[in-house]
C-alpha positions, 0 to 999 in steps of 0.5 A, a space after each residue: 500500500 505504501 508503494 501505491 501511495 507513493 506512486 499516486 503522490 508522484 503522479 500528482 506532483 508531475 501531473 502525469 496522465 499515463 493513458 495518453 492516446 496518440 491521434 489517429 492517422 489522417 492521410 488527407 491531412 498528411 498529404 495535403 500540401 496546403 496543410 503540410 505539417 511543420 515537422 515535415 522535412 523542408 525542401 532543399 535549395 538545390 532544386 526549386 530555389 535554383 530554378 526560381 532564381 535562374 528563371 528570374 535572371 533570364 526574365 530580367 535579361 530579356 527585359 533589359 534586352 527589349 529595353 535597349 532594342 526599343 531605343 532603335 525600334 523601326 516600324 516598317 509601316 512608318 516608312 510606306 510612301 505617304 502624302 505629306 500634305 496636312 491641314 495642320 500647321 503646328 509650329 515645330 521650329 524656328 530659323 536662327 541663321 540664314 544665308 542666301 536664298 532659302 525657300 519654305 514649302 508648306 501647304 503647297 505654298 512657297 515662301 522666302 525664309 528669313 531669320 526668325 521665320 517659324 517652321 510649320 510641321 510637314 514643311 520642305 526646306 530648299 536651299 540654293 547655290 551659296 545658301 544655307 540655313 540653321 533651324 531649331 526644332 522644339 528647342 531640342 534639335 538643331 539642323 544646319 542645311 547646306 547649299 543645294 539641299 532639299 529636306 522635308 520635316 515630318 512630325 508626329 506624336 513620337 516620331 521626327 522623320 527628316 527626309 533628305 532628298 539631296 545635299 548635306 545636313 548636320 544634326 545636333 540632337 540634344 535630347 529625345 522624350 521617352 519612346 520618341 524617335 528621330 530618323 533621317 532618311 535618304 533615297 537609300 538609307 535610314 539612320 535612327 539616332 539618340 542624343 548625337 551629332 552627325 552629318 548626312 550627305 546624299 547625292 545621285 551616287 552614294 549616301 554618306 553618314 559620318 558620326 562625330 558624337 553619340 551612336 546611330 543605327 543604320 539600315 539600307 532600304 529598298 522599295 519592293 511592291 510599294 513598301 520600303 524593306 529595311 536591310 543590312 542593319 549596322 551600328 555606327 559609333 563616334 568618328 566612323 563613316 558609313 558609305 553606301 554606293 547606290 549603283 553596286 549596293 556596296 557598303 563601307 564602314 571606315 574610320 573618319 579622317 580629321 575634319 572640322 566637325 568638332 569646330 562646327 559642333 562647338 559653333 552650333 552649340 553656341 547658336 543653340 542658346 539663342 532660342 532655348 527659352 521655355 516661355 518662348 516655345 510655350 507662347 509659340 505653341 499657342 499661336 493659332 494656325 491662320 494668316 488671314 488678316 481678319 482672323 488675326 485681328 479677332 484673335 488679338 482683338 486689335 488692328 493689324 499694324 505695319 511693322 517696319 524692320 531694320 532689314 527693310 521688310 514691312 510686315 502686316 500683323 500684330 505683336 503676339 507676345 514679348 519675352 525678354 528682347 524677343 518679339 513674336 510677330 503674328 503676320 499675314 505671311 507667317 509667324 516670326 521671332 525678331 529681336 526688339 532692336 530689329 523693329 524700326 517702327 510700327 505704324 497703322 494702315 
C-alpha cells in the first residue's frame, strides 16, 4: 500500500496522465500540401530555389534586352510612301541663321525664309547655290542645311522623320522624350539616332553618314511592291563613316579622317542658346494656325499694324507676345521671332 501511495503522490506532483492516446492517422491531412505539417522535412535549395532564381535572371535579361532594342525600334509601316500634305500647321521650329536664298514649302505654298521665320510641321526646306540655313526644332534639335539641299520635316506624336532628298545636313540632337524617335532618311538609307551629332550627305551616287558624337543605327532600304524593306542593319559609333554606293549596293564602314566637325559642333552649340527659352516655345505653341488678316485681328482683338524692320521688310500683323528682347510677330505671311532692336517702327494702315 505504501508503494501505491507513493506512486499516486508522484503522479500528482508531475501531473502525469499515463493513458495518453496518440491521434489517429489522417492521410488527407498528411498529404495535403496546403496543410503540410511543420515537422515535415523542408525542401532543399538545390532544386526549386535554383530554378526560381535562374528563371528570374533570364526574365530580367530579356527585359533589359527589349529595353535597349526599343531605343532603335523601326516600324516598317512608318516608312510606306505617304502624302505629306496636312491641314495642320503646328509650329515645330524656328530659323536662327540664314544665308542666301532659302525657300519654305508648306501647304503647297512657297515662301522666302528669313531669320526668325517659324517652321510649320510637314514643311520642305530648299536651299540654293551659296545658301544655307540653321533651324531649331522644339528647342531640342538643331539642323544646319547646306547649299543645294532639299529636306522635308515630318512630325508626329513620337516620331521626327527628316527626309533628305539631296545635299548635306548636320544634326545636333540634344535630347529625345521617352519612346520618341528621330530618323533621317535618304533615297537609300535610314539612320535612327539618340542624343548625337552627325552629318548626312546624299547625292545621285552614294549616301554618306559620318558620326562625330553619340551612336546611330543604320539600315539600307529598298522599295519592293510599294513598301520600303529595311536591310543590312549596322551600328555606327563616334568618328566612323558609313558609305553606301547606290549603283553596286556596296557598303563601307571606315574610320573618319580629321575634319572640322568638332569646330562646327562647338559653333552650333553656341547658336543653340539663342532660342532655348521655355516661355518662348510655350507662347509659340499657342499661336493659332491662320494668316488671314481678319482672323488675326479677332484673335488679338486689335488692328493689324505695319511693322517696319531694320532689314527693310514691312510686315502686316500684330505683336503676339514679348519675352525678354524677343518679339513674336503674328503676320499675314507667317509667324516670326525678331529681336526688339530689329523693329524700326510700327505704324497703322
